[in-house]
N, C-alpha and C positions, 0 to 999 in steps of 0.2 A: 364177175359174170357171167355169166353163162351166156350163151347164145343157142335160142331154138332154132330143133333141127326141124327140117321139111319137112312136111308127110308130099308123099305121092301120090297112092293109094291107099285111100279112107275107105274100109269094107262098113255098111250100115249095123248096125246094135239088129237086127232082124232082117238079115239077108235072106234071100227065098236064095239061093243056092245059083242063082243065074248069075257071072259079075256081068256088071255095067260100067261101060264103059264112062271113064275121066277124060274128058280133055284134057292136057297135056299143056304148059307153058311153054312157053319157047326157052329156050336156058341162055343164059344171060350170061354177062364175063365175070368172074372169078373176082372174089374181093378180100382185103386182108382180114377181114374182120373176120370169113370166113372162114381163114384161116386156122385165125389163133383157137377159135370155137373149135376146130377141128382138132385142135393139138389137144386142146384140153377135153373130150372125150377120150381120146384113145389113151392118152398119156396116164389121168387124170392125177396132173399134177402141171394148176399153171403156174406159169412164170411172176406173171406179171402180179398172182398172190403169195408166191413166197418173197417178191424185190418190196410187195408193200409193208409184208409180215418181218421182214431181217431186221433187225436191231440196228439201230444208228453208228457206228466207230467212234470212236472216241478224241475228240478233235482237239489237238494242239493245242486251241488258243482258249482260254477261261472261256465260262460259261458265264451268262447275263446273272443279273442279278437271281434268277427264279429257278438257272441252272437249262438247261438244253430246250429240245424241241422248240429255236429260234427264240429263246428268250423266257419261254411261258414255261416252263421247268417241270416237273414231273406230278401233276393235280393228285394224284394220289398221297405222293408228301405231301403237300400243302393240306389237303387233309388232313394227315395223321399228326401233323407235328401243331406243337400248342402254339398260337402267336400270344408274342412279347410286344412289349412297347420297342421301339425304338433308342439306340443308343446313342444321343445327340455331344454327349461328354470328350477330349481331346485329350483326356488324359493322356493316354497310348502315345500320341503323337505327339505329348511334350515331353515326356520321358522317351522317346525317341530323339526328340532334338537334344534334350539333356545328354543322351548317351553320349550321342554323337559328338559333342563339344571336347577338342582337346582337352589334355592328361591337364595341362597351363593351368587353363580357364576353367578348370572343373576344383584345381587348388587353389584359383584364386576366388572362389564365391565358398570355401568354404571355410579360408581364413576373413572373409569379409563379414560371414554368419557370425564367427566363431567374438570375429570382434567385437559384432552388434550385440551379441549376447552378455560380455566380458563389459562393455558400457554399463549396457544393464544394470549388470548386478555393480555394480561399482557403486553406481546413481544409488539406487536404492539401499545399499551401506551405507550411504553417506546422508541419503534422508532421516534414516533411523539411527544415526549416533546423534545428529544432528537434536532430533525431536529429544533424547536422551538425554542430551545435554542443556537442553531450556530448559526442562523441567530439573532439572535436575540442581541448576541454576536461579528459579522460582522459588524453589525449596530453603535454601540454601539464604537464598537473600530475601527472602520473607516478603515476595513482591504479589502484587496482586494479577498479575498478568504474567506470561512468560513472556522470554526475552527471545529474542529472534536471530540465531544462529546458524552463521552459515564459512563451512568449513572451507577451505583453498586448499592446492592443489591436485594434480590428476595424476597416476589413481592414487583413491582412498582406501585401498583394499592392499597395497605395498606397505604405505605410513602404517596401515595398521597391525600389518604383520612386521612392522620393525617397533610398534606402539609407541612411535611420532607420530604427530601432526604439524606437517609444518607452518601454516597457520592459519586460525582459529578469529573470524568475526564477530563481536556479538551486540547486538543493539538493543538498549534495556528501555522504553518511554517513562515516562511519568514516575518516576522516581521524588518520595518525600525526602526532602532535607528543611528538617526546620519548619520556620513560616511558608516557606515557597516550597514550590513542583523543580524539580532540574526534568527540561521538557523532552530529552536525549541525552541519552550519559550509551557511548561509541565505543569500541573497545577492539586492537585488533589487537591478541594470546600469540606469539613465536616462538615454537622450541618447545609444544606441547608436550608431559610426557604422558604417558595414556598408564594409566596402574589398574591391575587387574590381568584377569588370565581369559582366553579366548576374546570374542567375540561380544555375545551379549555377557560377559562377565565383567564390561566395566566399572569398579568401584570409584576411581572418581581421576584427578589428572593432574600433573603440579606448572605450571607457567612460568620458561624461566626469563620471559622479556614479555611488555605489556606497552604501548604504547594508543591513546585515545583522548577523550575532547567533550565537552561537558558542554551542554546550553542550557540556561537560564533565558526563558522565550519572557520576551515583554509583552507577547499576549498572556503569558499563565498570569504573570506578575499582575497585570492589569483588572483581570478576573478575580483573584485572590486577596488580594489586596482590596481590592472593590469595594470594599465595604463605606473609603471613602472616597466615591469615586474617582480617585487617581489612577493618572494612567503616566505612564516610563516613560521618557524616550533617550535614545542617544543621543551623547554632545559629543565628540573628540574619542581619542581612544580609552578612555579611561573616567567622564563624569555620564549622569547619568540623571536628565529633568524630573522633576515632579511635577507635575500642575493638573489643578483636579478643584475640586471641592468639599469643604468636612463639616458635619454636620457641630454645631455649639449652643449648646440652651435654646436649644430650636433653631439656627438661623443658620445657611448654609455663608457657611463662609471659603472665599477662595484662597484654597493653599497650593506655595508653590516653595520647590528645595531643592539643593541641588550636592545629590550622592556622587564620594568620590568613589569607585571602584579599587578595591587592592587588595591582594592576596594579605591571608590569616593563616601564618604557621607554615605546614606541608598540608594542609587539606580542608582549607577554610576560605572565605572569602570575606573581608568586612566593606562595611560602608561608611563615610566617616558624611555626617550630612550635616550640610551648610546652607545659611542664605536661607533657613527655612522664615514662611513672615504667611499670615490673613490677615486678609484682606478684606473689613467688614464695610461692603461697598465701598463709596470714595471720599466716606466719613472720615476711616482712621485704618491705621497696620497695626498688628498685632505682632512681633515675633519676642516666642520665648524666650525669659533669658532673664540677669539683672546686670547684666553693662549697657553701657551708658547708652546704646543706638539700639537696646531690646528694652521690649515693652508693646506701653502703650502710646500711640504719636497718633496726631492727627494730619489729615493732609493735608496740603497745599491749599486745599477747592475748601476745606474748610475753617482754616485761618481766614483763607478770601470769603469768607459769607461770614464769620463774626466781627469781624472788622469791619464791615461795611454797616454794620446795624452801629447805629449810638447804643442803645442801649444793651445790648450785649457785651458787644467792645469796653463800656465800663462796667460791665459787674463782671468781667474779662481783670480788667483791672484791679477790682476788687480782694481779688486771691491773693494774699499777700506772698503766698508759696510761687506762682506764675509770675509776679512783677522779682521777686528775690531771684528765681533761675533765669530771668530774662534779662537785666542787670539793670533797671529801668531805678532811676534815682527820685528818690522821695520828691523830691520837686518839678520834674517834669511829670507824675503823677497829680501831683496840685493841682496845677497848669491845666491838662488833658481833663481831669474832671471841672475846670471852672469853665472852659473852652471848646465848641467843636471843633474847632478848626486845627488849636492843639493837639484835641485823640487820634481826629483820621493824620495827623502829619506824628502822631508815636507808633500807633496801630497800624499804621499802612509802610511805615517803612522796611525792607528790605531784609535789614538788623532784625526789628522784632520781629517780622514772620517767618526767621529762619530758626529765631530764638523758641519759639512757641513749637515749631512741629518738629525740635529735635526734644523737647522735653517730653519726659513719662507721664501720664496720665493715670498712671493704675494708682496709687498715691493720694493723686491731686483729687480724681474720680470717683476716688472711696469717702473725702471727705466732702466730697461738695458731688453729688448726685445729678444736683440738677446741670449740671455743665452736662451730660450727658444728656438729657431728657432736652437741652436749648439744642446739640449736635444732630437730632433726631434717633439718639441711641436705646436702646434695651436697657436699664441697669443691669439686669439680670446677665448681659451676656458680658459681662464683664468679670460679672462673678468666674460666669464659663471659662476663662479665658487665661486665670490667673490659677486654677486648678490644671489649665489643659499646660504642663511642665514641658522644659524641653526637650530630657528626657525619654517622655511618656511620646511627644512626637517624635521626637527621632525613631522608637523602635514602630510606630507604624508605618512606618515610611520604610523603613531600613531592610536591606533589600541582600544583609549578611545570610549564609550557607554555610553547615560542613558539608562532607562528603559523608554517607555512608559508612558505621564498621562494617571491612570485607570478614568473609569467612577465615575459618578455618585461624584463623589467627597467627600467619603464616607471612611472611611478605610484608613489603611497601606499595603505598599508589601516593607520590604526589604530584602534586602543581606544581607544573612551569610556566605557564602564562597566564596571564591574565588579559580582557582585551572586549571593548566595549565595541559590538556590531550595529546594523543597524535593525534585526529582528531581537536583539536580545544579546549578554553576557556568556562572551564563549572562552573556557577553560580550556586550557592542552592538558594531560594527565599522565603519570610514567611508572611502572612497578615494575616488579622484577619478584621472583621466588612464590609469585601465590599458590594456593590448595585449594583445591575447589575436590568435596568429597574426602573419602579417608583415603 
């Protein structure tokens, strides 16, 4: 900045030639600003201007976010550069951190990543192989649903390369076996040799050894054989109790039977039905068969009801077959017909009651239908009971089954042990040399 000069004498623009005297100001002390102005006038270069125009030297310290000039940067450069959003990612920092790890740590991380990748690939291969095996078993066993297949052992890829699987667990639910359905067939195959080439070219497998078990559930038997509303429960190691009702000639008769479970050959289960009986209310009990204890027998309550009434007791003694089977002498019969006391003494004796209860009334009731009517029984019920033979009733309550035929026709499966448990009949089995596929 320049300082204006002091003008001492000023001539008027329209001067008449005469000098006009102008009073002079008294001299004042010199000022530092006057010296600066004098330097500018004489030299033409102002050191202060040069200082202001001088480019700042590069500083050794790093510039601020905006460059020089106290962190404000070059405003011209800011105007020329295109604006971009800030980058908040820390990838470079992370890479820097990973690069700073020791070589051993890097190797350890690489090993962990590789192991995870190989494990994932191995598990994927297992899932694929299990799916293929399940579909093949479903096809060859003609199942309605694919079984559950679980390949054991790790890793699987090495077993596949060796064409041999250590163990394979197969669970097949709801297998039809004759009149019943096996709730679960579970087997573990060991030393399974894979046939075929490559991973996707597996054509079959051969099982060296196999162990498993079969469960015949009581719940399934109650549902499948439930047309007669019969329920099955375990009793001991090899006994099954059947209890329920059976429709006969329009009447619901209480049925009870005992089934003894035993192994039949190498692949079957048989049931020996015993103590079968059908209760006609509290009047009589029917046991199918022709033995002495079988047929239609009156209950103690029925006999007591007959002997308690004089008219019914005399009519009972009027049947010769009953008198003869009861072993009553003719003289005692005649006395009972003449005296009520003798009649009550005869028919009320324990010997007579026992004899009558032991009689099979099937043929007697056929010849004397009124006897059943007197007891309160429907005569048509007798015809339905006589048609229900022992084999027919035993077949209705039979729990026998045989394992289905295995595919391939090679190897064998044998039943090892049969036992009755709380939830059903459990059978252990073993096998060898089984083949699946081609």
